[in-house]
Each structure stands twice: as C-alpha cells, then as structure tokens.
N, C-alpha and C positions, 0 to 999 in steps of 0.2 A: 619438527613438531608445531602444530597451530598453537598460539597461544589463544587462550578462551578465558574472557575477563568472567565471573561469579555474579550475576544478578541479585541486586540488596531485595532487602524486603520494602514490599508495598510499590514497587516499583513496577511502570507503566514502559510497555513495548511493542515497538510497530513492529506489524506483520505480512508477509505477501503469501498467500496463497493460491496454488495454478491448478487448472484444470489439467486432467488426466490431455498428451498432447494433444491442450492449450483449443482444447474445442469451445466455440463459444457458447455455451448451455447456463452460463451463472445465471443471467436474465429472465431463462424461463421459467415463467410461473409456477409449474410444482420443482423446482430447484429452490426456487427464492423462497417458496412456503418451506421447504423439509428443511432450508436453512434458517430459515428465522424460528421454526419448531425445535430444530437442537440446539441453537444459541440459545432458546430460553429453559429448556430441560436441562442441560447444561448446567445452564447459570443454577437455574435451586440446588442442585448436589453441591456444585465446583465455582461458588461465587467470582463475578469478574465483572467488571465498569468495563463499557464499551465508550470509549473519548470518543473516536472519528471512524468514523467508514463508509468504503466505495465500493460498490459491486459494478466487478463491470461484465462482459462479456465472457473471460476466460480466465482472472484473476480475482482477486479483492486484495483489498486493501485497508487493515483496520490499524486501531489502536486498541490495549487493553491494560488496565492498569489492576492489578493483583492486590488480594490482601495480605496486611503485613504477616508475614514470615511464612508465605506462599508464594512459588514462585512454578508451581506444578505448571506451566503453560501447556506445554507438550500432551501432558494426558486429555488437555483438555481440547485441543486440539485433535486429537485420537477420536476419543467419544462424537467431537462434532460432525466430521465427516466421517464417521463409521453409520449416524446414523441417516445423513444424507442421504449415503449412499448409500446401505438401504430401501430407504424409502424410494429412491430412485434406482431402486438397480436395473424395471423392466423397460424402461423411455431407454434408455441409449446404449445401443450395441457396438462393441471396439470389438478389433483384435488387439490381445492382452497375449504377452509374451507368456513365457514356459514358469518363468520366477511368477508373473504376474495372477496368473489363474494358482499357481502352487497355494501361494499365500492367501487364496481367493477374496483376491482386488476386485471392488468394483470397476468401470470405465470412468469414472466421475474426476478424481483427484490425484495428482501426482501425490508421488510417497510424501515428500516432504514440501518441508515449509519455511523462509527467509525470516530470522524475528532482528531484530534490530532495537538493542537497550534505549532506550530514553535517556537519553546524557543531563539535562536542562531545559531551565524554559525554552530560551531560544530553541533548543533541539526538536521539545513540542511545538513551537509553531511552526514551525518551517517542514512537518513530517504531516501533521492537519492544513498545514496549506492543499502537498505531495496529493495529499488523497483527494481534497475535494477540485482539483487542479487536474486530475486525472483522465477524466473522461473529456475535459476540451487539450489536455496533451495528446492524446489517442485520435485529436476530428471528430467525437461522438457525437459532439455539440459545439454552437459556439461559445457558450457560457456556463460556470459551473452549475446556474441555477437551473439549468435547460436538463439537469440530467436526473432522474426521478430516484436514483438507486444509489444513494447517499445522503451522509446526517448533514450535507448544508444548510437543509430552512432550518434546521433546528438550529444554526451557527447562528444566522440570520435573524432568526426570531430571538434570538439571547443578542443582537447587539456584537456581534463581533465580529460578523462583516456586513459590508454593505450588500443592499440585493445584487448590487450588477457586479460584486467582485467574480474575477474570473474569466469579467465578459468584458471585458476593457484592455482591448489592445497594448497597451503598455504591459500587461499582463500576460499578455502570449510569449512576450520574453522571459521571461522568470525560468529559469536552471535552477532545478534540484539536483542532488550530489547525493 
C-alpha cells in the first residue's frame, strides 16, 4: 500500500495536467480562452492563488496556494476541466474508449493530474524554475522569455528573473528532478 502524506493547511502545490492522448491543443486560442475563463470562474467560488504557470501544447504545469484550512484542489481541477471540456466540446473529436463514453467525458483531458506538495522555499524555487524553463526543455523556444504562455514575464517584472534567464547556454544544462 502506498504511503500518502496529508497536506497541511495553506499549502502550495505543483501540478501537471495533461491532455487526452497528449493532443497538442492547449495553446490553441479557444482552449486558452476557455481555460482562463474556467480558472477565473472557479477562483470566484473556491479561491486559490496561482504562483506560476506554463501552458504547453499538450500539458500544463502550475503552482497553486490554497487558503488556510482548505486543501480541496481536486474539486477545483474537476470544475476547471469540466468547464473547458464543455466550452470546447465541439472543437475536438477523438475516439473515446467505452469507459470514457459511459462517463460522458470529452476528449480534452486525461482523467487524472499529478500533484506535489511544495515542502519549503528551495522546493518552491526549483518548481518555479522548472515551470518557466519547460518550453526551452521541450525545444519549443531557445529562451524562456520567448514563450508567451507562462508567468515568466511577471517574474521578470518583479525582478525575480533577469530577462535573459533560461536563454543562457549555462541554463540549458539545468536538471530538475
């Protein structure tokens, strides 16, 4: 049996959410708009802060901080994914398994997501760096600043990153575990 640690209140989490069949649709304008709208809608009912995010063609990574005493990230993701699936239901056809058809699922998301509880400030920094370096790691751009679908520019404006961070050849050898 797996050993699961319970999250403490007011905790930050790193998430990876993947499209169904790894379809490269998340950077398409209708999906981006539906995702932005869904996040805003869910945040009104169930608040959380987004510390960092990157939208990749077939997955996204983000860090959320939930309010003290609230650890229900699963409901938030369920509602966000449902809202995006509903808004984009006619845009993407795919062959769905009998199980997915029975559940009336749309061909947008994988059923689950991966989460990691951020342990401390060093862990937070590593995951924020991972998020912002991800487009470079996947060969989509040569520098983090060239990827338009992330919070990298916000971190530059805040003075956390230099504008050329993630575009320096020394950064290309970064390893994240």
